[in-house]
N, C-alpha and C positions, 0 to 999 in steps of 0.2 A: 146709228153712230157712224160718223164719217170715217172711212178708211184712210189711214195716213199713207201718203205716197212716199215711195222710196226716195224721191228727190227732196222731200221736206226735211229740214234739219231736226234732229232729235233733241227737243228741249230738256229732256230728263237724263240725257247721257252725262255720265260723270257724277250724278247725284245719287245719294244713298237713300233708298226708300225705307221709311219706318212703317213697320206693319201696324195695322190698326187693331188694338186689343178688343176683345169681346166686350159687349155692353156691361155685363155683370162685373168683370174685372175692372173696367173703367170706373164704375161707381165706387168700388172698394178703394181704388187708388186715390180718387178724389177725396173721399171721406177721410182716409188716413192722413192725407196732406193737411186738411183743415184741422183735424184733431191735433196733429203734431204741431202745427202753427200755434194752436191755442195753448198747448202745454208750454211751448217756448215763451209765449207772451206772458203767461201766468208766472213762470219762473222768473222772468225779468222783472215783473211788477213786484213780486214778493222779495226780491233781492236774494234768491237762493244762489249760493255760490256753486260753481262747477266743482265736482268732486275732485278733479285733477288739481284745482287751485286751492283746496283746503290746506291750511297750514298744519304741519305736524304737531305744533304746540297746542293748537285748538283740539285736535283729536286726542292728545294726551290728557288735556283738561277734562274733556267729556268722559274719558275712560275713568279718570280719578273721581269724577262726580258720581258715576255709577257705583264705583267701589265704596264711596262714602255713604251713599244711600243704603247699600246692602249692609254695611257695618252698623248704621244707625238702627235699621230694622232688627238686626240681631241683638243689639244692646237693649232695645225696647222689649223684645221677647224674653231676654234673660232677666230683666227687671221684673216683668210680670210673673215669671217662674219663682223668683225669690220672694215676691210678695205673697204668692200662693203658699209657698212652703212656710213662710212666717206665720200666716194665718192658721195653718194646720198645727204648728207647734205652740201657738199661744195657749196660755193656761185656761182651762175651762172654768167658767164661773158657776158656782153652785148656788142653790137657793139660800143657803146660810150666809152668803155674802151680800145679799140684796136687802137694802133698807129704803123705805118709801115714806111719803107723807100719808097720813090717814084719810085725808080728804082732798079732793081736787080743788076746791075753793072754800074759803072760810074767812072769818074775822077773828084774830087772836084777841080774846077779851080779858082773861085772867091768868096770871103767871103762877108758878110754883112758889110757895112761901107762906109766911104767917099772915093770917087774915082774921080779924075779929078775935084775936088772942087764941087762934087755933090754926094748926098747920093745914093749909090747903095743899094736899099731897099730890096735886097734878096741875094740868093746865086746861083751860076751857077754850074751845074753838066753836064759835057761833056759825051755824049754817041753817038753811031752810029745813023744816021738818020733812022727813022722808028722804033726805039726801043719803045715798049709800056711803058708809065708811068702811075702810079697808085695813087689813092687817099691815102693820109697818114692818113686820119681820116674820119669818117662818117659825113655826112651832106647833105645839099641841094645845088644843082648847081644854082647859081644866075647869072652866066654869062658863055656863051659858044659861042664865036664869035670872029671875028677879031677886034683888037683894036690898030691901029697905030703902035707905036714903039714896043709894046708887041707882035705884030703879032697875031696868033691864041692863044686865052687865055681862060682859064677856072678858075672860082672862085667858091670854095665850102665854104659855110657858115655853121658853127656848131650851135647847139641850143643856145650856150651862146653868139653868135655873132662874135666869132673869125672866121676870113676868111683866107683861103689858096689860093694863086694865082699861077697858072702854066702857063708859057708863052713860046712863040716862037715855039709852037707845029706845026708839019708838017700837022697833021690832028686831028680832034676832034671826039671822040666816044660817047659823051654825049650831052644832050640838056638842055636848061634852065628849071628850076623847077624839074629836075629829082633828086630823092633821091639816094645817093650812100653810099656804105660802104667802110671801109678801105680795100684797095687791089683791088677795082674795077678799071678797065682800063678807063682812062679819054681821052687818045689820044696817039699820037706817037711823038717822039722827032723830031724836025725839026729846021729850021733856018729862020723862017718867022719874019717880022718886022725888027727892028734894031738889027741885029745879025751878028757876024763874023764867025759863023760856027754852026753846029748842037749841041745843048745843051738844057737843061731844066733850065729855070729860075724859082726859087721857092721863093715866099714871104709869110710871115705870118703877119696878121694885128690883133692886139688886141685892142679892143675899138676904132677901126678906125685908129689906128696908126701903122706904120710898126715897127716890132720888129725882132731881130735876130732869124732866124729859127733854127740855130744851138743850141742856148741856150734854146729856147722854147721846142724843141724836146728832148733835154737832160733831161729836167725836167719831161719828160714823158717816159723815158726809151729808147729813140732812139738816137743814135749817128751817125750823117750824115758823119762826117769825118772818123770815124772808121768803117763805114758801119755795124753797129750793131743795130739790131732792137729787141725790146721786144714787143711781141704781146700783152701782158697785162701790158704794161708800165704805163697805166693810173692808175692802182691800186697802183703801187709803188709810183706814184707821189702824191697819196692821193687826 
């Protein structure tokens, strides 16, 4: 390195020398500069406003929106609580209120009424042999055996004395004195006794007298002809 002579002019006199940062610090400074520039560019591209430039009205609207969302969530929670309390306070349905159809599928063939100068004291529902038939209402089995022209027969008596008779069964699934609920299988469709083919003969007796099952069941929310059953039909009937 050549030694500067005292007679040579000092080219650096009056200038401020900037110290050179260490290499590691230099890398950090450069990286931060690039990242900062990227953030600024992204903000500009997305149209993000400067926080100092946000209008006070906009801030108030945002705050109101937050409060409204909280209020909506609270109302939804209150509604759910009221629904739960309503479900808990709803009246419990007992088995004595349930009325059902005796078969899941069938063809209505013969109504209640006079036939061949004799009362046909029930209705006939045609179904394939072996099809399970069910109790239309809860009660106690007071008969479950063969009975002449009725063939295999089941009689279920309700607490008020009303009886339902199921006849021509191919087989029986219940025994006398057994308690049953609506929907319990009593037996299977057959053609025993005086029968021209597989079907279920259904009778209802009120105070010991036969009555039209179609009308009785309609009063309890069940329509045998339309194949419509109301599980809680007893409530509607009062």
